[in-house]
C-alpha positions, 0 to 999 in steps of 0.5 A: 499499500502506498503511505500517504504524507500529510506536512503541516504544522503542529501543536503539542499536547498530552500522549501517555498511553496507547489506546484503542481507536476501534470508537473511530473506524467510521472516520475515513483515512483523511479524518484519521490523518487529521486526528493523528496530527492532533495527538501528542507529540510530546514524548520522544522515548521510542522503541528502536524498532518502532524509530526504525520503522518511522525514521524509513518511512520519512526519511526523505521528508527529514532535513539532511543537516537532523542529528541521528536520533537517539531513542534513548538519549537523556535529552531527547531532541525537539524533534519528536515522533509518535504513532496510533494503532487503528484496530478496525482499519487495520493500519498504523498511523504514525507521524514525526516532526521536524522543526515544527512540520509533521509528516504523518505516515499510514501503513498497513499492519500487515507489512509488521513482524507479527509478534510485534504487531501483536504487542504494538496491538496489545492483542494477548490472545495472539500473543499467547498463540504465537507463544504456544506455537514457539514461533518467536524466542522470547529472550532473543535480543534484536539489534538494539538489545531489546526482547519482547518484554521490553517492548510491551513494558514500553507500550503498557500492555499489562495483560501482554506483559504478564504472559510474557513474564509467565513464560519467561520470568528469567527476562525480567531484569534483561537489559537493553543495550543501553542499560534499560530494563522492562521496568525502566521503560514502564516507569518512563512512560508512566505505566502504573499497573506494568511498574506494579506487576513488574516489581511484584514479580521480582524486578530490580529497581536499582538497576541503573541505565548507561547514564546511571540512571535508575527507575526512581530518576525517571520516575522523579524526572517524568513526576508521578507520585503513585511510581515513586511511592510503588518504588520506594516501597520495594526499596528503591534507593533514594541516594543512587546518583546518575552520571552527572551526580544527580539523585532523585531528589534534584530531579524532583526538586527541579520539577517543583513536585513537594510531594514527591521531595517528602516522600524522598526524604522520608525514604533516606534522601540526603539534603546534603547530597550534590552534583559534579557542579556541586549543586545540592538540593536547596541550590536547585529550588532557589535556581528554579524558582521552587517556592514551597519545595524551598520552604520545605528543604529549609524547613528539613535543614537545608544550608541556605548559604550552600554554594556550587562549585563556582562558588555561586550561592543559592541567593546569587542564582535565585537573583540571577533568574528573577525568583523574587519570592525565593530571594525574599525567603532567603533574606528572611532566614538571614542568608548571606548576602555578600557570598561572591561567586568565583569572579567576585560577583555578588547577587546584586551585581547579577540581579542588575545586569538581568533587570530584576529591579524588586530583587536589586531593591531587596539586595540593596539595604544588605549588601556591603559596600565595601565588597561592592567595590571589592568585586571591582565593578558597580552594579551601576556598570552592568545596568548601563550595559544591559540598558536596564533603566529602571534598575539603574534609577534604583541603584542611582536613588540608594546612592550609588557612585555613578563615577565608580571606575571599573577595576584594571582587570574588568576594564581590559575584559572590553576592547574599548578599555571602558571604565565608567557606567556612563561610557556603556550608556553612551556606546549603546545610545542610551539617552535616558540612562545617560541623562540619568547618570550625568544629572546625578553627577557623572563626569564624562571626562573619566574614561581613556576614550572621551565619551563625547568621541563616542557619542560624534563617532556615533552621530548622535547629535542628542547624545553629543549636545547631552554631554556637552551640556554637562561639561564633556571635553570638546578638545579631547584628544585620541589616546592611541592616534595623537593629533594636533586638533581635537580628536571629535573633528576626525569622525565629523569631517562628513557632517557639518551639523555635528562640527559647526556645533562642536565649534560653537561650543569651544571646540579648538578650530585654530589648530585645524591650521597648525601644520608643521609643512606650512607652504611647503609640499607635503608627504603623499597620504599612507594607505593601508596594504589592502588599499583602505584609507588610513582613518583613524578609529578608536580601535585601531593599532596605536600610531607613533605619528600626530595626525594633522588635520589637512591630512584626515581631510585629504583622504579620497573619501572626505577631499570633497568636503574640503571646501566647506569644512575650511569654509565652516573653520574659518568662521571660528578663527582670525588671522590663519594661514593655510597650509600648501596641501589646503590651497592645493585642494581649494585650487582644484575647484572653481567654487571654493575660489571665495573660500581660498580668497576669505583665508587670505582678506583681513578679518572684519572687526565684528568677527575678531570682537566675536571671538576676543568675546568668546574667548574671553567668556571660555569654553564653560560659560559657552555653553550657558551663554544664552542665559548671560544678560545681554540682548537677544541679537547679541547672544545670536551673534555670539552663538553663530545663530 
């Protein structure tokens, strides 16, 4: 029979057990396909036979980049498979999902091994007849190490399970190639009746799979209180650890199942048991926000100051993940809020970084400021870097130093060697954060690379104006590339509006005409090996030579702007002499003749007076020139408006 396939998006629902679909005998094949699509795709722990069948049928539809499917993986992939059997239609409807697309396949049961088909359908009578006819060796494993008892335990058909156990009771603890027993398979599929019968017949509840996980691990991982109780009643060990060191208690806590936690501790589970990462049950509860479980573990004597191998505390993890109620409980129990992890960070640091404002507010009054300083980084740095404006505001209101500097070790982690929280706000173009910091007293001139240079390079006029208003040095230089003129002009040779704003606020225009070559010939512009211009950026290699302004504007990308640039600069200087390189550029364009003439003509008295007044006022007062008790027309003249 040709297989019918349908590909569409599938939603995820619940599918615990196989069912007899005789009630759907009246449905057409298309209706059955639709029903299949609506079935569960949740459980990916397939039997190897089932997995091989589905892989064969859907291989053509599967993306080539998909990793091999491991049916017994501890971490199953997102791509899942399942099926159901329609007895009256005598067919199997199976499906596989790849990245949200569903491949549905309809196959006749006749194509299957009769023995497997009987197990899959749960046909106890047919199974009994085949056993009596000795048509199948019951303890002979397939290529995956599965025997019929494994298949039956997996599918959860209790009558078939009883028949197979009566026929071969010695196979009850038989293991697959991944060390799964019939009991572990029944537990993983939550087949309670099968679990109970296997235990009553002597199944060993403490046999581990290849990940050292016992059935009790699986019962806690896919939490089922009844199965856990059954396993413990039959002496399942609650302290056995898996290959990662996790115990059943870890799994129960991770699933926030309080009742199972109580059962395990009553049976002797150890609160102090840690996995390979040094994480115990209480740490896990704080990490995943299991509030009720956390309260219970504290009541039972759990260590509230427990730390993992990297020295992160339970409070640190709760603060990182935003578990407000967990943090509140731990603080009520007087947890140590000043325990740092291996990198020196405190809970308040990680809460600020992740934007958990309410947790930051709880931690502020209990956090030792000396410990914060000792860490080499302020929570303000994290809040500003992560654009957590609410957290930033809370920290500023609490009195955290807005001028706190990163330690050398922390600063070296950044390519730009930033030091202040303000720098991060400027890099992020976060006007609101920068405004809060500046109004709280942040100094814009503390970083190695001045924050104004960063704002100009990013072309943010609003940020530039904000920084200038709060005292940013418009004449700052680049430490890696010495220039004979203000470095901000390097980044605005193509932005005349930005250049005029900087010049109007005290940027030194005279220095742009100070050329060491003067009227003599200039050396050629150096290009990089790849032919690109040697434009000077913050992250370039340091230069030994002092760069002159005529070199910057003479690069091919900027040379067409020489005329307007010189014209603008002349408005902010008195008598200057332009060098031969600039003269050469001006001579190349007839439209710039008036600019060259402007450079050689005497300055007007009004112009010289304006320059003198501005010079006497000084840079700081230039920013407040509009507040001077002068006529409006004069203020506009002095402001170049």
